[in-house]
PyMOL Python script that loads the backbone (N, CA, C, O; Angstrom):
from pymol import cmd

cmd.read_pdbstr("""\
ATOM      1  N   MET A   1      33.569 -17.286 150.343  1.00  0.00           N
ATOM      2  CA  MET A   1      34.871 -16.666 150.167  1.00  0.00           C
ATOM      3  C   MET A   1      35.206 -15.917 151.451  1.00  0.00           C
ATOM      4  O   MET A   1      34.378 -15.165 151.964  1.00  0.00           O
ATOM      5  N   SER A   2      36.405 -16.114 151.968  1.00  0.00           N
ATOM      6  CA  SER A   2      36.774 -15.464 153.221  1.00  0.00           C
ATOM      7  C   SER A   2      37.350 -14.081 152.963  1.00  0.00           C
ATOM      8  O   SER A   2      37.731 -13.753 151.840  1.00  0.00           O
ATOM      9  N   ASP A   3      37.409 -13.272 154.020  1.00  0.00           N
ATOM     10  CA  ASP A   3      37.971 -11.933 153.912  1.00  0.00           C
ATOM     11  C   ASP A   3      39.467 -11.960 153.609  1.00  0.00           C
ATOM     12  O   ASP A   3      40.022 -10.965 153.142  1.00  0.00           O
ATOM     13  N   ASN A   4      40.119 -13.084 153.870  1.00  0.00           N
ATOM     14  CA  ASN A   4      41.557 -13.201 153.638  1.00  0.00           C
ATOM     15  C   ASN A   4      41.882 -13.645 152.227  1.00  0.00           C
ATOM     16  O   ASN A   4      43.058 -13.752 151.877  1.00  0.00           O
ATOM     17  N   ASP A   5      40.894 -13.903 151.422  1.00  0.00           N
ATOM     18  CA  ASP A   5      41.106 -14.370 150.055  1.00  0.00           C
ATOM     19  C   ASP A   5      41.471 -13.182 149.169  1.00  0.00           C
ATOM     20  O   ASP A   5      40.621 -12.332 148.900  1.00  0.00           O
ATOM     21  N   PRO A   6      42.740 -13.109 148.704  1.00  0.00           N
ATOM     22  CA  PRO A   6      43.142 -11.956 147.900  1.00  0.00           C
ATOM     23  C   PRO A   6      42.513 -11.928 146.525  1.00  0.00           C
ATOM     24  O   PRO A   6      42.603 -10.916 145.830  1.00  0.00           O
ATOM     25  N   SER A   7      41.874 -13.020 146.111  1.00  0.00           N
ATOM     26  CA  SER A   7      41.264 -13.027 144.780  1.00  0.00           C
ATOM     27  C   SER A   7      39.862 -12.439 144.784  1.00  0.00           C
ATOM     28  O   SER A   7      39.299 -12.186 143.719  1.00  0.00           O
ATOM     29  N   GLY A   8      39.287 -12.216 145.965  1.00  0.00           N
ATOM     30  CA  GLY A   8      37.941 -11.686 146.051  1.00  0.00           C
ATOM     31  C   GLY A   8      37.910 -10.176 146.100  1.00  0.00           C
ATOM     32  O   GLY A   8      38.951  -9.520 146.151  1.00  0.00           O
ATOM     33  N   SER A   9      36.698  -9.626 146.084  1.00  0.00           N
ATOM     34  CA  SER A   9      36.558  -8.180 146.117  1.00  0.00           C
ATOM     35  C   SER A   9      37.062  -7.593 147.423  1.00  0.00           C
ATOM     36  O   SER A   9      37.508  -6.446 147.459  1.00  0.00           O
ATOM     37  N   HIS A  10      36.995  -8.375 148.503  1.00  0.00           N
ATOM     38  CA  HIS A  10      37.529  -7.884 149.779  1.00  0.00           C
ATOM     39  C   HIS A  10      39.031  -7.667 149.666  1.00  0.00           C
ATOM     40  O   HIS A  10      39.579  -6.775 150.314  1.00  0.00           O
ATOM     41  N   GLY A  11      39.699  -8.471 148.853  1.00  0.00           N
ATOM     42  CA  GLY A  11      41.135  -8.319 148.656  1.00  0.00           C
ATOM     43  C   GLY A  11      41.475  -6.986 148.039  1.00  0.00           C
ATOM     44  O   GLY A  11      42.415  -6.327 148.481  1.00  0.00           O
ATOM     45  N   VAL A  12      40.737  -6.572 147.031  1.00  0.00           N
ATOM     46  CA  VAL A  12      40.977  -5.275 146.398  1.00  0.00           C
ATOM     47  C   VAL A  12      40.575  -4.147 147.348  1.00  0.00           C
ATOM     48  O   VAL A  12      41.279  -3.143 147.452  1.00  0.00           O
ATOM     49  N   ALA A  13      39.470  -4.306 148.027  1.00  0.00           N
ATOM     50  CA  ALA A  13      39.003  -3.271 148.954  1.00  0.00           C
ATOM     51  C   ALA A  13      40.033  -3.008 150.046  1.00  0.00           C
ATOM     52  O   ALA A  13      40.149  -1.880 150.526  1.00  0.00           O
ATOM     53  N   ALA A  14      40.768  -4.016 150.439  1.00  0.00           N
ATOM     54  CA  ALA A  14      41.765  -3.865 151.495  1.00  0.00           C
ATOM     55  C   ALA A  14      42.925  -2.968 151.067  1.00  0.00           C
ATOM     56  O   ALA A  14      43.671  -2.474 151.913  1.00  0.00           O
ATOM     57  N   LEU A  15      43.078  -2.758 149.770  1.00  0.00           N
ATOM     58  CA  LEU A  15      44.162  -1.909 149.265  1.00  0.00           C
ATOM     59  C   LEU A  15      43.820  -0.420 149.350  1.00  0.00           C
ATOM     60  O   LEU A  15      44.684   0.433 149.145  1.00  0.00           O
ATOM     61  N   PHE A  16      42.568  -0.118 149.650  1.00  0.00           N
ATOM     62  CA  PHE A  16      42.100   1.262 149.667  1.00  0.00           C
ATOM     63  C   PHE A  16      41.840   1.744 151.087  1.00  0.00           C
ATOM     64  O   PHE A  16      41.449   0.975 151.964  1.00  0.00           O
ATOM     65  N   SER A  17      42.068   3.033 151.286  1.00  0.00           N
ATOM     66  CA  SER A  17      41.752   3.686 152.544  1.00  0.00           C
ATOM     67  C   SER A  17      41.072   5.011 152.214  1.00  0.00           C
ATOM     68  O   SER A  17      41.657   5.867 151.551  1.00  0.00           O
ATOM     69  N   ARG A  18      39.852   5.172 152.673  1.00  0.00           N
ATOM     70  CA  ARG A  18      39.063   6.383 152.402  1.00  0.00           C
ATOM     71  C   ARG A  18      38.924   6.654 150.905  1.00  0.00           C
ATOM     72  O   ARG A  18      38.987   7.801 150.462  1.00  0.00           O
ATOM     73  N   GLY A  19      38.735   5.590 150.139  1.00  0.00           N
ATOM     74  CA  GLY A  19      38.516   5.720 148.700  1.00  0.00           C
ATOM     75  C   GLY A  19      39.771   5.902 147.874  1.00  0.00           C
ATOM     76  O   GLY A  19      39.694   6.033 146.652  1.00  0.00           O
ATOM     77  N   ARG A  20      40.924   5.913 148.519  1.00  0.00           N
ATOM     78  CA  ARG A  20      42.193   6.103 147.806  1.00  0.00           C
ATOM     79  C   ARG A  20      43.049   4.847 147.960  1.00  0.00           C
ATOM     80  O   ARG A  20      43.019   4.172 148.989  1.00  0.00           O
ATOM     81  N   LEU A  21      43.794   4.561 146.929  1.00  0.00           N
ATOM     82  CA  LEU A  21      44.716   3.440 146.946  1.00  0.00           C
ATOM     83  C   LEU A  21      45.867   3.779 147.886  1.00  0.00           C
ATOM     84  O   LEU A  21      46.562   4.774 147.683  1.00  0.00           O
ATOM     85  N   ALA A  22      46.069   2.959 148.910  1.00  0.00           N
ATOM     86  CA  ALA A  22      47.112   3.236 149.898  1.00  0.00           C
ATOM     87  C   ALA A  22      48.501   3.055 149.294  1.00  0.00           C
ATOM     88  O   ALA A  22      49.391   3.874 149.522  1.00  0.00           O
ATOM     89  N   THR A  23      48.683   2.000 148.536  1.00  0.00           N
ATOM     90  CA  THR A  23      49.968   1.727 147.892  1.00  0.00           C
ATOM     91  C   THR A  23      49.751   0.813 146.697  1.00  0.00           C
ATOM     92  O   THR A  23      48.788   0.048 146.662  1.00  0.00           O
ATOM     93  N   ILE A  24      50.629   0.889 145.735  1.00  0.00           N
ATOM     94  CA  ILE A  24      50.565  -0.010 144.577  1.00  0.00           C
ATOM     95  C   ILE A  24      51.267  -1.298 144.981  1.00  0.00           C
ATOM     96  O   ILE A  24      52.447  -1.270 145.329  1.00  0.00           O
ATOM     97  N   PRO A  25      50.568  -2.424 144.941  1.00  0.00           N
ATOM     98  CA  PRO A  25      51.177  -3.690 145.381  1.00  0.00           C
ATOM     99  C   PRO A  25      52.428  -4.044 144.575  1.00  0.00           C
ATOM    100  O   PRO A  25      52.490  -3.814 143.367  1.00  0.00           O
ATOM    101  N   ARG A  26      53.409  -4.600 145.256  1.00  0.00           N
ATOM    102  CA  ARG A  26      54.639  -5.043 144.591  1.00  0.00           C
ATOM    103  C   ARG A  26      54.497  -6.439 144.020  1.00  0.00           C
ATOM    104  O   ARG A  26      55.090  -6.754 142.989  1.00  0.00           O
ATOM    105  N   LYS A  27      53.711  -7.284 144.685  1.00  0.00           N
ATOM    106  CA  LYS A  27      53.527  -8.656 144.204  1.00  0.00           C
ATOM    107  C   LYS A  27      52.725  -8.617 142.907  1.00  0.00           C
ATOM    108  O   LYS A  27      51.645  -8.029 142.859  1.00  0.00           O
ATOM    109  N   PRO A  28      53.250  -9.242 141.858  1.00  0.00           N
ATOM    110  CA  PRO A  28      52.584  -9.173 140.546  1.00  0.00           C
ATOM    111  C   PRO A  28      51.128  -9.641 140.554  1.00  0.00           C
ATOM    112  O   PRO A  28      50.278  -8.995 139.941  1.00  0.00           O
ATOM    113  N   ALA A  29      50.826 -10.738 141.227  1.00  0.00           N
ATOM    114  CA  ALA A  29      49.453 -11.248 141.221  1.00  0.00           C
ATOM    115  C   ALA A  29      48.504 -10.260 141.888  1.00  0.00           C
ATOM    116  O   ALA A  29      47.388 -10.047 141.413  1.00  0.00           O
ATOM    117  N   ARG A  30      48.938  -9.670 142.968  1.00  0.00           N
ATOM    118  CA  ARG A  30      48.114  -8.698 143.692  1.00  0.00           C
ATOM    119  C   ARG A  30      47.933  -7.427 142.862  1.00  0.00           C
ATOM    120  O   ARG A  30      46.847  -6.848 142.821  1.00  0.00           O
ATOM    121  N   ARG A  31      49.014  -7.003 142.200  1.00  0.00           N
ATOM    122  CA  ARG A  31      48.953  -5.810 141.356  1.00  0.00           C
ATOM    123  C   ARG A  31      48.025  -6.057 140.171  1.00  0.00           C
ATOM    124  O   ARG A  31      47.244  -5.177 139.808  1.00  0.00           O
ATOM    125  N   GLU A  32      48.097  -7.240 139.562  1.00  0.00           N
ATOM    126  CA  GLU A  32      47.214  -7.558 138.428  1.00  0.00           C
ATOM    127  C   GLU A  32      45.755  -7.522 138.853  1.00  0.00           C
ATOM    128  O   GLU A  32      44.895  -7.062 138.102  1.00  0.00           O
ATOM    129  N   GLN A  33      45.479  -8.003 140.046  1.00  0.00           N
ATOM    130  CA  GLN A  33      44.109  -7.963 140.573  1.00  0.00           C
ATOM    131  C   GLN A  33      43.637  -6.518 140.708  1.00  0.00           C
ATOM    132  O   GLN A  33      42.517  -6.183 140.321  1.00  0.00           O
ATOM    133  N   LEU A  34      44.486  -5.679 141.253  1.00  0.00           N
ATOM    134  CA  LEU A  34      44.164  -4.260 141.397  1.00  0.00           C
ATOM    135  C   LEU A  34      43.947  -3.618 140.033  1.00  0.00           C
ATOM    136  O   LEU A  34      42.978  -2.886 139.837  1.00  0.00           O
ATOM    137  N   LEU A  35      44.841  -3.888 139.094  1.00  0.00           N
ATOM    138  CA  LEU A  35      44.749  -3.273 137.773  1.00  0.00           C
ATOM    139  C   LEU A  35      43.465  -3.677 137.054  1.00  0.00           C
ATOM    140  O   LEU A  35      42.834  -2.850 136.396  1.00  0.00           O
ATOM    141  N   ALA A  36      43.077  -4.938 137.178  1.00  0.00           N
ATOM    142  CA  ALA A  36      41.820  -5.391 136.570  1.00  0.00           C
ATOM    143  C   ALA A  36      40.644  -4.631 137.178  1.00  0.00           C
ATOM    144  O   ALA A  36      39.722  -4.228 136.469  1.00  0.00           O
ATOM    145  N   HIS A  37      40.684  -4.439 138.486  1.00  0.00           N
ATOM    146  CA  HIS A  37      39.629  -3.679 139.168  1.00  0.00           C
ATOM    147  C   HIS A  37      39.581  -2.238 138.661  1.00  0.00           C
ATOM    148  O   HIS A  37      38.508  -1.711 138.367  1.00  0.00           O
ATOM    149  N   LEU A  38      40.753  -1.606 138.562  1.00  0.00           N
ATOM    150  CA  LEU A  38      40.805  -0.215 138.098  1.00  0.00           C
ATOM    151  C   LEU A  38      40.316  -0.092 136.666  1.00  0.00           C
ATOM    152  O   LEU A  38      39.561   0.826 136.345  1.00  0.00           O
ATOM    153  N   ALA A  39      40.735  -1.001 135.806  1.00  0.00           N
ATOM    154  CA  ALA A  39      40.315  -0.946 134.405  1.00  0.00           C
ATOM    155  C   ALA A  39      38.797  -1.046 134.293  1.00  0.00           C
ATOM    156  O   ALA A  39      38.176  -0.311 133.526  1.00  0.00           O
ATOM    157  N   GLN A  40      38.207  -1.953 135.058  1.00  0.00           N
ATOM    158  CA  GLN A  40      36.756  -2.147 134.992  1.00  0.00           C
ATOM    159  C   GLN A  40      35.980  -1.010 135.644  1.00  0.00           C
ATOM    160  O   GLN A  40      34.903  -0.643 135.175  1.00  0.00           O
ATOM    161  N   SER A  41      36.520  -0.455 136.716  1.00  0.00           N
ATOM    162  CA  SER A  41      35.752   0.556 137.446  1.00  0.00           C
ATOM    163  C   SER A  41      35.965   1.982 136.935  1.00  0.00           C
ATOM    164  O   SER A  41      35.106   2.841 137.136  1.00  0.00           O
ATOM    165  N   LEU A  42      37.093   2.243 136.281  1.00  0.00           N
ATOM    166  CA  LEU A  42      37.381   3.612 135.847  1.00  0.00           C
ATOM    167  C   LEU A  42      37.188   3.858 134.355  1.00  0.00           C
ATOM    168  O   LEU A  42      37.028   5.003 133.931  1.00  0.00           O
ATOM    169  N   PHE A  43      37.203   2.795 133.557  1.00  0.00           N
ATOM    170  CA  PHE A  43      37.178   2.976 132.099  1.00  0.00           C
ATOM    171  C   PHE A  43      36.073   2.153 131.451  1.00  0.00           C
ATOM    172  O   PHE A  43      35.910   0.965 131.727  1.00  0.00           O
ATOM    173  N   GLU A  44      35.320   2.820 130.580  1.00  0.00           N
ATOM    174  CA  GLU A  44      34.225   2.166 129.875  1.00  0.00           C
ATOM    175  C   GLU A  44      34.763   1.439 128.648  1.00  0.00           C
ATOM    176  O   GLU A  44      35.671   1.928 127.976  1.00  0.00           O
ATOM    177  N   PRO A  45      34.196   0.265 128.360  1.00  0.00           N
ATOM    178  CA  PRO A  45      34.592  -0.412 127.122  1.00  0.00           C
ATOM    179  C   PRO A  45      34.105   0.392 125.916  1.00  0.00           C
ATOM    180  O   PRO A  45      33.133   1.142 126.014  1.00  0.00           O
ATOM    181  N   ASP A  46      34.769   0.237 124.810  1.00  0.00           N
ATOM    182  CA  ASP A  46      34.369   0.888 123.547  1.00  0.00           C
ATOM    183  C   ASP A  46      34.400   2.411 123.603  1.00  0.00           C
ATOM    184  O   ASP A  46      33.687   3.068 122.845  1.00  0.00           O
ATOM    185  N   ARG A  47      35.197   2.969 124.471  1.00  0.00           N
ATOM    186  CA  ARG A  47      35.357   4.419 124.527  1.00  0.00           C
ATOM    187  C   ARG A  47      36.840   4.752 124.417  1.00  0.00           C
ATOM    188  O   ARG A  47      37.683   4.076 125.006  1.00  0.00           O
ATOM    189  N   THR A  48      37.145   5.789 123.667  1.00  0.00           N
ATOM    190  CA  THR A  48      38.525   6.256 123.540  1.00  0.00           C
ATOM    191  C   THR A  48      38.757   7.390 124.530  1.00  0.00           C
ATOM    192  O   THR A  48      37.939   8.302 124.654  1.00  0.00           O
ATOM    193  N   TYR A  49      39.884   7.319 125.232  1.00  0.00           N
ATOM    194  CA  TYR A  49      40.248   8.324 126.225  1.00  0.00           C
ATOM    195  C   TYR A  49      41.531   9.025 125.802  1.00  0.00           C
ATOM    196  O   TYR A  49      42.425   8.402 125.229  1.00  0.00           O
ATOM    197  N   THR A  50      41.620  10.303 126.081  1.00  0.00           N
ATOM    198  CA  THR A  50      42.881  11.014 125.875  1.00  0.00           C
ATOM    199  C   THR A  50      43.799  10.658 127.049  1.00  0.00           C
ATOM    200  O   THR A  50      43.343  10.148 128.072  1.00  0.00           O
ATOM    201  N   GLU A  51      45.079  10.929 126.889  1.00  0.00           N
ATOM    202  CA  GLU A  51      46.012  10.668 127.986  1.00  0.00           C
ATOM    203  C   GLU A  51      45.610  11.475 129.225  1.00  0.00           C
ATOM    204  O   GLU A  51      45.701  10.988 130.352  1.00  0.00           O
ATOM    205  N   ARG A  52      45.176  12.684 129.006  1.00  0.00           N
ATOM    206  CA  ARG A  52      44.746  13.534 130.126  1.00  0.00           C
ATOM    207  C   ARG A  52      43.560  12.910 130.873  1.00  0.00           C
ATOM    208  O   ARG A  52      43.529  12.918 132.103  1.00  0.00           O
ATOM    209  N   GLU A  53      42.592  12.374 130.136  1.00  0.00           N
ATOM    210  CA  GLU A  53      41.432  11.743 130.773  1.00  0.00           C
ATOM    211  C   GLU A  53      41.853  10.516 131.581  1.00  0.00           C
ATOM    212  O   GLU A  53      41.339  10.285 132.675  1.00  0.00           O
ATOM    213  N   VAL A  54      42.776   9.740 131.049  1.00  0.00           N
ATOM    214  CA  VAL A  54      43.285   8.568 131.775  1.00  0.00           C
ATOM    215  C   VAL A  54      43.978   9.032 133.053  1.00  0.00           C
ATOM    216  O   VAL A  54      43.736   8.486 134.129  1.00  0.00           O
ATOM    217  N   ASN A  55      44.829  10.027 132.934  1.00  0.00           N
ATOM    218  CA  ASN A  55      45.541  10.551 134.101  1.00  0.00           C
ATOM    219  C   ASN A  55      44.570  11.056 135.167  1.00  0.00           C
ATOM    220  O   ASN A  55      44.737  10.765 136.351  1.00  0.00           O
ATOM    221  N   GLU A  56      43.567  11.806 134.748  1.00  0.00           N
ATOM    222  CA  GLU A  56      42.590  12.351 135.694  1.00  0.00           C
ATOM    223  C   GLU A  56      41.811  11.244 136.396  1.00  0.00           C
ATOM    224  O   GLU A  56      41.547  11.333 137.595  1.00  0.00           O
ATOM    225  N   ALA A  57      41.444  10.204 135.654  1.00  0.00           N
ATOM    226  CA  ALA A  57      40.724   9.080 136.261  1.00  0.00           C
ATOM    227  C   ALA A  57      41.607   8.374 137.292  1.00  0.00           C
ATOM    228  O   ALA A  57      41.148   8.049 138.387  1.00  0.00           O
ATOM    229  N   LEU A  58      42.859   8.140 136.943  1.00  0.00           N
ATOM    230  CA  LEU A  58      43.769   7.449 137.852  1.00  0.00           C
ATOM    231  C   LEU A  58      44.122   8.305 139.062  1.00  0.00           C
ATOM    232  O   LEU A  58      44.360   7.775 140.147  1.00  0.00           O
ATOM    233  N   LEU A  59      44.158   9.620 138.885  1.00  0.00           N
ATOM    234  CA  LEU A  59      44.425  10.521 140.015  1.00  0.00           C
ATOM    235  C   LEU A  59      43.338  10.457 141.085  1.00  0.00           C
ATOM    236  O   LEU A  59      43.581  10.826 142.234  1.00  0.00           O
ATOM    237  N   THR A  60      42.155   9.998 140.723  1.00  0.00           N
ATOM    238  CA  THR A  60      41.089   9.882 141.712  1.00  0.00           C
ATOM    239  C   THR A  60      41.388   8.799 142.739  1.00  0.00           C
ATOM    240  O   THR A  60      40.800   8.788 143.821  1.00  0.00           O
ATOM    241  N   VAL A  61      42.315   7.873 142.402  1.00  0.00           N
ATOM    242  CA  VAL A  61      42.627   6.792 143.325  1.00  0.00           C
ATOM    243  C   VAL A  61      44.060   6.828 143.861  1.00  0.00           C
ATOM    244  O   VAL A  61      44.321   6.297 144.940  1.00  0.00           O
ATOM    245  N   HIS A  62      44.999   7.449 143.123  1.00  0.00           N
ATOM    246  CA  HIS A  62      46.401   7.452 143.576  1.00  0.00           C
ATOM    247  C   HIS A  62      47.163   8.565 142.868  1.00  0.00           C
ATOM    248  O   HIS A  62      46.891   8.883 141.710  1.00  0.00           O
ATOM    249  N   ASP A  63      48.118   9.149 143.578  1.00  0.00           N
ATOM    250  CA  ASP A  63      48.899  10.251 143.008  1.00  0.00           C
ATOM    251  C   ASP A  63      49.856   9.822 141.908  1.00  0.00           C
ATOM    252  O   ASP A  63      50.172  10.621 141.026  1.00  0.00           O
ATOM    253  N   ASP A  64      50.326   8.576 141.939  1.00  0.00           N
ATOM    254  CA  ASP A  64      51.268   8.108 140.915  1.00  0.00           C
ATOM    255  C   ASP A  64      50.494   7.555 139.716  1.00  0.00           C
ATOM    256  O   ASP A  64      50.551   6.363 139.413  1.00  0.00           O
ATOM    257  N   PHE A  65      49.778   8.443 139.050  1.00  0.00           N
ATOM    258  CA  PHE A  65      48.954   8.042 137.906  1.00  0.00           C
ATOM    259  C   PHE A  65      49.804   7.504 136.762  1.00  0.00           C
ATOM    260  O   PHE A  65      49.353   6.630 136.021  1.00  0.00           O
ATOM    261  N   ALA A  66      51.025   8.011 136.604  1.00  0.00           N
ATOM    262  CA  ALA A  66      51.882   7.559 135.501  1.00  0.00           C
ATOM    263  C   ALA A  66      52.254   6.085 135.661  1.00  0.00           C
ATOM    264  O   ALA A  66      52.252   5.330 134.689  1.00  0.00           O
ATOM    265  N   ALA A  67      52.570   5.682 136.886  1.00  0.00           N
ATOM    266  CA  ALA A  67      52.905   4.272 137.127  1.00  0.00           C
ATOM    267  C   ALA A  67      51.684   3.398 136.882  1.00  0.00           C
ATOM    268  O   ALA A  67      51.790   2.352 136.241  1.00  0.00           O
ATOM    269  N   LEU A  68      50.531   3.811 137.383  1.00  0.00           N
ATOM    270  CA  LEU A  68      49.317   3.021 137.171  1.00  0.00           C
ATOM    271  C   LEU A  68      48.988   2.914 135.686  1.00  0.00           C
ATOM    272  O   LEU A  68      48.621   1.840 135.211  1.00  0.00           O
ATOM    273  N   ARG A  69      49.115   4.012 134.952  1.00  0.00           N
ATOM    274  CA  ARG A  69      48.840   4.001 133.509  1.00  0.00           C
ATOM    275  C   ARG A  69      49.785   3.034 132.808  1.00  0.00           C
ATOM    276  O   ARG A  69      49.359   2.231 131.978  1.00  0.00           O
ATOM    277  N   ARG A  70      51.054   3.112 133.140  1.00  0.00           N
ATOM    278  CA  ARG A  70      52.052   2.226 132.538  1.00  0.00           C
ATOM    279  C   ARG A  70      51.741   0.760 132.862  1.00  0.00           C
ATOM    280  O   ARG A  70      51.780  -0.090 131.973  1.00  0.00           O
ATOM    281  N   PHE A  71      51.431   0.461 134.132  1.00  0.00           N
ATOM    282  CA  PHE A  71      51.087  -0.907 134.524  1.00  0.00           C
ATOM    283  C   PHE A  71      49.860  -1.406 133.761  1.00  0.00           C
ATOM    284  O   PHE A  71      49.834  -2.558 133.326  1.00  0.00           O
ATOM    285  N   LEU A  72      48.849  -0.559 133.593  1.00  0.00           N
ATOM    286  CA  LEU A  72      47.643  -0.957 132.862  1.00  0.00           C
ATOM    287  C   LEU A  72      47.949  -1.291 131.403  1.00  0.00           C
ATOM    288  O   LEU A  72      47.398  -2.243 130.850  1.00  0.00           O
ATOM    289  N   VAL A  73      48.820  -0.513 130.790  1.00  0.00           N
ATOM    290  CA  VAL A  73      49.189  -0.760 129.389  1.00  0.00           C
ATOM    291  C   VAL A  73      50.018  -2.035 129.278  1.00  0.00           C
ATOM    292  O   VAL A  73      49.752  -2.873 128.416  1.00  0.00           O
ATOM    293  N   VAL A  74      51.012  -2.188 130.137  1.00  0.00           N
ATOM    294  CA  VAL A  74      51.874  -3.382 130.107  1.00  0.00           C
ATOM    295  C   VAL A  74      51.060  -4.644 130.362  1.00  0.00           C
ATOM    296  O   VAL A  74      51.323  -5.687 129.762  1.00  0.00           O
ATOM    297  N   ALA A  75      50.070  -4.552 131.253  1.00  0.00           N
ATOM    298  CA  ALA A  75      49.222  -5.702 131.558  1.00  0.00           C
ATOM    299  C   ALA A  75      48.219  -6.006 130.449  1.00  0.00           C
ATOM    300  O   ALA A  75      47.545  -7.035 130.485  1.00  0.00           O
ATOM    301  N   GLY A  76      48.120  -5.113 129.464  1.00  0.00           N
ATOM    302  CA  GLY A  76      47.181  -5.331 128.366  1.00  0.00           C
ATOM    303  C   GLY A  76      45.752  -4.976 128.703  1.00  0.00           C
ATOM    304  O   GLY A  76      44.830  -5.367 127.987  1.00  0.00           O
ATOM    305  N   LEU A  77      45.552  -4.242 129.782  1.00  0.00           N
ATOM    306  CA  LEU A  77      44.196  -3.853 130.183  1.00  0.00           C
ATOM    307  C   LEU A  77      43.758  -2.547 129.528  1.00  0.00           C
ATOM    308  O   LEU A  77      42.564  -2.309 129.344  1.00  0.00           O
ATOM    309  N   LEU A  78      44.715  -1.713 129.181  1.00  0.00           N
ATOM    310  CA  LEU A  78      44.479  -0.516 128.370  1.00  0.00           C
ATOM    311  C   LEU A  78      45.376  -0.624 127.144  1.00  0.00           C
ATOM    312  O   LEU A  78      46.535  -1.029 127.240  1.00  0.00           O
ATOM    313  N   THR A  79      44.833  -0.263 126.009  1.00  0.00           N
ATOM    314  CA  THR A  79      45.661  -0.204 124.804  1.00  0.00           C
ATOM    315  C   THR A  79      45.937   1.262 124.507  1.00  0.00           C
ATOM    316  O   THR A  79      45.101   2.133 124.749  1.00  0.00           O
ATOM    317  N   ARG A  80      47.117   1.511 123.982  1.00  0.00           N
ATOM    318  CA  ARG A  80      47.530   2.882 123.670  1.00  0.00           C
ATOM    319  C   ARG A  80      47.789   2.982 122.181  1.00  0.00           C
ATOM    320  O   ARG A  80      48.357   2.072 121.578  1.00  0.00           O
ATOM    321  N   SER A  81      47.369   4.102 121.583  1.00  0.00           N
ATOM    322  CA  SER A  81      47.643   4.319 120.162  1.00  0.00           C
ATOM    323  C   SER A  81      49.153   4.455 119.964  1.00  0.00           C
ATOM    324  O   SER A  81      49.882   4.769 120.905  1.00  0.00           O
ATOM    325  N   LYS A  82      49.610   4.221 118.751  1.00  0.00           N
ATOM    326  CA  LYS A  82      51.050   4.278 118.470  1.00  0.00           C
ATOM    327  C   LYS A  82      51.662   5.624 118.838  1.00  0.00           C
ATOM    328  O   LYS A  82      52.804   5.683 119.294  1.00  0.00           O
ATOM    329  N   ASP A  83      50.918   6.693 118.643  1.00  0.00           N
ATOM    330  CA  ASP A  83      51.464   8.012 118.961  1.00  0.00           C
ATOM    331  C   ASP A  83      51.253   8.393 120.436  1.00  0.00           C
ATOM    332  O   ASP A  83      51.669   9.470 120.862  1.00  0.00           O
ATOM    333  N   GLY A  84      50.607   7.510 121.211  1.00  0.00           N
ATOM    334  CA  GLY A  84      50.425   7.753 122.641  1.00  0.00           C
ATOM    335  C   GLY A  84      49.352   8.769 122.980  1.00  0.00           C
ATOM    336  O   GLY A  84      49.238   9.180 124.135  1.00  0.00           O
ATOM    337  N   SER A  85      48.570   9.179 122.007  1.00  0.00           N
ATOM    338  CA  SER A  85      47.588  10.243 122.251  1.00  0.00           C
ATOM    339  C   SER A  85      46.246   9.728 122.754  1.00  0.00           C
ATOM    340  O   SER A  85      45.453  10.498 123.296  1.00  0.00           O
ATOM    341  N   SER A  86      45.980   8.424 122.580  1.00  0.00           N
ATOM    342  CA  SER A  86      44.679   7.916 123.015  1.00  0.00           C
ATOM    343  C   SER A  86      44.804   6.505 123.592  1.00  0.00           C
ATOM    344  O   SER A  86      45.731   5.755 123.287  1.00  0.00           O
ATOM    345  N   TYR A  87      43.834   6.184 124.432  1.00  0.00           N
ATOM    346  CA  TYR A  87      43.797   4.896 125.151  1.00  0.00           C
ATOM    347  C   TYR A  87      42.404   4.315 125.063  1.00  0.00           C
ATOM    348  O   TYR A  87      41.416   5.038 124.931  1.00  0.00           O
ATOM    349  N   ARG A  88      42.340   2.985 125.138  1.00  0.00           N
ATOM    350  CA  ARG A  88      41.051   2.285 125.184  1.00  0.00           C
ATOM    351  C   ARG A  88      41.176   1.122 126.146  1.00  0.00           C
ATOM    352  O   ARG A  88      42.242   0.521 126.279  1.00  0.00           O
ATOM    353  N   ARG A  89      40.071   0.808 126.821  1.00  0.00           N
ATOM    354  CA  ARG A  89      40.047  -0.377 127.682  1.00  0.00           C
ATOM    355  C   ARG A  89      40.042  -1.605 126.781  1.00  0.00           C
ATOM    356  O   ARG A  89      39.246  -1.687 125.846  1.00  0.00           O
ATOM    357  N   ALA A  90      40.905  -2.535 127.051  1.00  0.00           N
ATOM    358  CA  ALA A  90      40.995  -3.761 126.256  1.00  0.00           C
ATOM    359  C   ALA A  90      39.885  -4.719 126.679  1.00  0.00           C
ATOM    360  O   ALA A  90      39.408  -4.698 127.813  1.00  0.00           O
ATOM    361  N   GLY A  91      39.495  -5.558 125.724  1.00  0.00           N
ATOM    362  CA  GLY A  91      38.533  -6.614 126.013  1.00  0.00           C
ATOM    363  C   GLY A  91      37.213  -6.109 126.325  1.00  0.00           C
ATOM    364  O   GLY A  91      36.299  -6.890 126.590  1.00  0.00           O
TER     365      GLY A  91
END
""", "prot")
cmd.dss("prot")
cmd.show_as("cartoon", "prot")
cmd.util.cbc("prot")
cmd.orient("prot")
């Protein structure tokens, strides 16, 4: 796999600078790749998180935690309770 392959781990790593996400990709495929990485690296399966815990985890990588949280839910990588009080990693 080459360093230019956006589907590889080097592709996701290129989005980060000094451990922080430089920008949220606009291209859907690239953003989905990032979101899958974030879901796997920040959230444990079979664990329920409060909205605050989700926000705090996402803040470790980017200041726009609300956009990342929304993208994760829309992508089906995080599920949210009907009342919005809790989240779980999907799958």
